[in-house]
C-alpha positions in Angstrom: 68.0 115.3 55.0 69.5 111.2 54.8 67.1 110.0 57.8 64.2 112.1 56.3 64.8 110.4 53.0 65.0 107.1 54.4 61.6 107.1 56.3 60.3 108.5 53.5 61.7 106.2 51.3 59.9 103.7 53.6 56.4 105.6 53.2 56.3 107.9 56.0 54.9 111.5 56.5 58.1 113.2 57.4 58.0 116.4 59.7 61.5 118.2 58.9 62.0 120.5 62.1 65.2 122.6 60.8 66.6 126.0 61.7 68.2 127.1 58.3 65.0 127.9 55.9 66.8 127.4 52.4 67.7 123.7 53.5 64.8 123.0 54.9 62.8 124.0 52.1 64.8 122.2 49.7 64.8 118.9 51.3 60.6 119.1 51.6 60.7 119.9 47.7 63.5 117.0 46.8 61.5 114.5 49.0 58.2 115.3 47.6 59.4 115.2 44.3 61.3 112.1 44.1 58.9 109.8 45.6 55.7 111.4 44.2 53.6 113.0 46.8 53.2 115.1 49.9 55.5 113.0 52.6 58.0 115.7 53.8 56.5 119.0 55.7 59.3 121.2 56.3 58.9 123.1 59.8 61.4 126.0 60.0 62.5 126.0 64.2 65.0 127.1 66.3 65.1 124.5 68.8 66.8 126.8 71.1 63.7 128.5 71.2 60.6 126.9 74.0 58.0 129.1 72.4 58.9 127.6 68.9 59.0 124.0 70.6 55.6 124.4 71.6 54.0 125.8 68.7 55.9 122.9 66.9 54.3 120.8 68.9 51.2 122.0 69.1 51.3 122.3 65.1 52.1 118.5 65.0 49.2 117.4 67.2 46.8 119.6 65.2 47.7 118.4 61.4 49.2 114.6 62.2 48.4 113.7 65.9 51.5 112.1 68.1 54.0 110.8 65.7 55.1 107.2 65.9 59.0 108.1 65.6 60.6 111.1 67.1 64.3 110.7 65.8 66.2 113.6 67.8 69.3 114.4 65.4 69.1 118.1 65.4 72.7 119.2 66.8 75.3 122.4 66.5 78.5 121.9 67.0 80.7 124.1 69.4 84.0 123.9 68.3 86.8 125.3 70.8 89.3 124.6 74.5 86.7 125.0 77.3 88.0 127.8 78.2 87.6 129.5 74.9 84.1 128.7 74.3 81.6 131.7 75.0 78.8 131.0 77.9 76.3 132.0 75.5 77.7 129.0 73.3 77.6 126.3 75.9 73.8 127.4 76.2 72.9 127.2 72.9 74.5 124.0 72.8 72.7 122.7 75.6 69.4 123.8 74.5 69.8 122.2 70.7 72.3 119.2 71.7 70.7 118.3 74.7 67.6 120.2 75.8 65.3 119.5 72.8 65.5 116.2 73.5 63.9 115.8 76.9 61.4 118.2 76.0 60.1 116.8 73.0 60.2 113.2 74.4 58.0 114.8 77.6 55.6 116.1 74.7 55.0 113.4 73.1 55.3 110.4 75.2 52.0 110.7 77.2 50.4 109.9 73.7 52.7 107.3 72.9 52.2 105.2 76.2 48.4 106.0 75.9 48.3 103.7 72.7 51.0 101.6 73.5 53.3 102.6 70.8 56.2 104.7 69.7 59.9 104.7 69.0 62.6 107.6 70.2 65.6 107.4 68.3 68.8 110.0 69.6 71.6 110.5 68.0 74.2 111.1 70.4 77.8 111.3 70.5 80.7 109.0 71.8 82.3 110.8 74.5 85.0 113.1 75.6 87.1 114.7 72.6 89.4 117.8 72.6 88.3 120.9 71.2 84.5 119.5 70.8 83.4 119.6 75.1 80.6 122.3 74.4 78.8 119.7 71.8 80.2 116.0 73.3 78.9 116.8 77.1 75.3 117.4 75.9 75.3 114.6 73.4 76.6 112.4 75.2 73.9 113.0 77.6 71.4 111.8 74.9 72.5 108.2 75.6 71.7 108.1 79.7 68.2 109.7 78.7 68.1 107.3 76.3 68.8 104.6 78.7 66.8 106.1 81.1 63.7 106.1 79.5 64.4 102.4 78.1 64.2 101.2 81.7 60.9 103.5 82.7 59.4 102.2 79.3 60.4 98.8 80.1 57.0 97.5 79.9 55.4 99.0 77.2 55.6 99.4 73.5 57.7 102.1 73.6 60.7 101.8 72.6 64.2 104.3 72.2 67.3 103.6 70.5 71.0 105.3 70.2 72.7 105.8 67.6 76.5 106.8 67.6 76.9 107.0 63.7 80.6 108.6 64.0 81.7 111.8 62.4 79.2 112.4 59.6 80.3 114.5 56.5 77.4 117.4 56.7 77.5 120.8 56.2 77.6 121.1 60.0 80.7 119.2 60.6 82.2 120.7 57.6 82.2 123.9 59.2 83.7 123.0 62.4 87.3 123.9 63.1 87.8 120.0 63.8 90.9 119.7 61.3 92.6 122.5 62.8 92.6 121.4 65.9 94.5 117.8 64.7 91.3 115.4 64.9 91.8 112.7 62.5 88.1 113.1 60.4 86.8 109.9 58.6 84.2 110.1 55.5 
């Protein structure tokens, strides 16, 4: 929400890809009312579902064309000891916290390269943390993806960035069981 707010504040048109209908609709309404215009567009999607990603890609291309910025900030927080987190949760974490990023990048990158302009931003995590393995493993992989893309795009005007904000007081973070496992959280 805060990232979308910053982009709208700067005058960008933003597609908010969100799984939670209530949060997405609220963000769209709040941003459009606050900034007097139709700059925010909510698109309901589960990034663990490749068919939904393909549908969103088609929608964005049809309605807006290739984005100037792709901001990979989706996450689910899979918490628990490695042996306690179900393989289904590991799979879902992989799909949302990592796999959606290279898929969306693969879809939009060719158009960015053709026009020789674009920005791809990743919001990874910093690394190993007890009881957060099913989250951290996939979020730290985004750093390597960003670095790989940076080297591959070196002679273009398509740039990649990785922003590691640390723990942020979001509803997702607050719903996690971090405190139960003895982690210090600073907000």
